[in-house]
C-alpha positions, 0 to 999 in steps of 0.5 A, spaced: 229 189 886 235 193 889 232 199 893 238 203 889 237 201 883 229 203 883 229 209 885 234 211 880 228 207 875 223 211 878 225 218 878 227 222 874 234 227 876 238 220 878 236 217 872 237 223 867 244 223 870 246 215 871 244 215 863 248 221 863 254 218 865 253 212 861 254 215 856 260 220 858 263 214 859 265 212 852 269 219 852 271 219 860 273 212 861 279 212 855 282 219 857 283 215 864 286 210 862 292 215 857 299 213 860 297 205 864 298 199 860 295 196 855 291 191 857 288 197 862 287 202 857 284 197 852 279 195 859 277 202 860 275 203 853 271 197 853 268 198 858 266 206 856 263 203 849 259 197 853 256 203 858 255 207 852 251 203 848 247 200 853 243 207 855 238 206 849 237 200 853 237 205 860 231 208 856 226 202 854 226 201 860 225 206 864 218 207 859 217 199 860 215 202 868 215 210 867 211 211 860 212 215 854 212 222 858 216 219 865 222 217 861 222 223 855 222 228 861 229 223 862 231 224 855 230 230 855 234 232 862 239 228 859 240 232 853 240 239 857 246 236 861 249 234 855 249 241 852 252 244 858 257 239 858 258 241 851 260 248 852 252 250 851 253 247 844 245 245 842 247 240 837 250 234 841 243 236 846 238 234 840 242 228 838 242 225 844 235 228 845 232 224 838 237 218 837 239 215 845 232 219 847 226 218 843 228 213 838 228 207 844 222 210 847 218 209 840 221 203 839 219 199 847 212 203 846 211 199 840 214 193 843 209 193 848 204 193 842 200 187 839 206 184 834 211 188 837 218 185 836 215 187 829 214 193 830 219 195 834 225 192 830 222 196 823 220 201 826 227 202 830 231 200 822 227 205 818 227 210 825 235 209 824 238 209 816 232 215 816 237 219 820 243 216 819 241 218 811 239 224 814 246 225 818 250 223 812 246 228 807 247 235 811 255 233 812 256 232 806 252 238 804 256 242 808 262 239 804 259 240 798 260 234 796 256 227 795 255 223 801 260 218 797 266 222 796 265 225 804 265 218 807 271 217 801 274 222 804 273 220 812 277 213 810 283 216 805 287 217 811 286 211 815 288 207 807 293 211 807 297 211 813 297 203 811 300 204 805 305 208 808 307 202 811 306 196 806 313 195 803 314 198 795 314 193 791 308 190 792 302 193 787 298 186 788 298 189 795 296 195 793 292 193 789 287 188 794 288 195 798 285 199 794 280 194 792 278 194 800 277 201 800 272 202 795 268 195 797 269 199 804 267 206 802 261 203 798 257 200 803 260 202 811 253 207 811 248 200 810 253 196 814 253 203 820 245 204 820 245 196 822 251 195 827 247 201 831 240 198 830 242 191 831 244 194 837 239 199 839 234 192 837 238 188 842 237 194 848 230 193 847 229 187 847 235 187 854 230 192 858 224 188 856 227 182 859 229 186 865 223 189 866 220 182 865 224 179 870 222 185 876 214 184 874 213 192 870 213 189 864 206 191 860 205 189 853 206 183 848 210 178 850 212 174 844 218 170 843 224 173 839 223 167 834 216 170 832 220 176 827 217 176 821 215 182 817 210 184 811 211 184 804 212 191 804 219 190 806 220 184 801 217 189 795 222 195 798 228 190 798 226 187 792 226 195 789 232 197 790 235 191 789 232 194 782 235 200 784 242 198 785 243 195 779 240 201 774 242 208 778 248 211 778 251 216 782 248 218 788 242 213 788 246 207 786 249 209 793 243 210 796 239 204 793 247 200 796 246 202 803 239 201 804 239 194 800 244 192 806 240 195 812 233 191 809 237 186 808 239 186 814 232 185 817 230 179 813 236 175 815 234 176 822 228 173 819 231 168 816 235 166 822 229 166 827 226 160 822 232 157 822 233 157 830 226 154 829 226 150 825 231 146 829 229 147 837 222 144 833 227 137 832 231 137 837 238 140 834 240 144 840 248 143 838 246 145 831 242 152 834 250 153 837 253 152 831 249 155 826 251 161 830 258 160 831 258 159 823 256 167 822 260 169 826 267 165 823 263 166 817 259 172 815 258 170 806 253 165 810 248 171 811 246 171 804 243 164 805 239 167 811 236 173 807 233 170 801 230 164 808 228 171 812 225 174 804 222 166 802 218 165 809 214 173 808 210 169 803 211 161 805 211 161 813 215 157 813 214 157 822 206 156 820 206 148 821 212 149 826 211 147 834 210 153 838 217 157 840 217 158 848 224 163 847 
């Protein structure tokens, strides 16, 4: 490892400073791009967001190398920096400490234990899903409206702007736009929680690979293709399906979005099964095609949800050759 990077990762204050810079790049770099050519502005925005979402990977990395206490100190120092930058407002610092600190720290700690791939993925999903629900509930309560009503209010300006730009006399287009709005309102919290889970868990996995490369990862190192969840996750998903069909109001809304998050976990398990099967058959080109098709036609995720759900009972990978990555 380069000496400068080794120094930063083994000293609390430099590491916290680096993490603070990575977090704030999502604000600073787009601001620097104002008034520049469009390509430059987009490039700076992309780089800023990329560095921002890699912050959980940094805290996971120092957890692998320095332990829970060291990583917690780094997270606390970073949160203190955020509080200072925010004019000594405590809420932003608390959000950073929990969301970008404690959550990935505990996810990384679980990754090092037995069955770490499953345990870290499951913990991060439930932790981030719970934080998403809590945050939305608090924001909705402050406005004295339901969660769905608050989401509708957040999306309304964007869709109203599009509606104003549409030519008059096209009722079909207006109807399609309204249907798109209703669908987005219905599923946005679940998609948001699933996207954050995918990013945070990806950060922890990236940190694990980096730590293994430089020889300071001492935990469990099972392939990601072993990912699989237990029967409680399957039963929870089935209960949510019943609740979203029988429930109404806020209960229905929460059940829909929770099912999206849990369905995403099962889809990840289903994809691991498909990847393992194709790899065992030597169909490497088909693996690439599988992921390409998932990117192009997202609706294809549904069969993988079913495969992941069934795999919990039938363990399709039991008789496959051992997977190595």
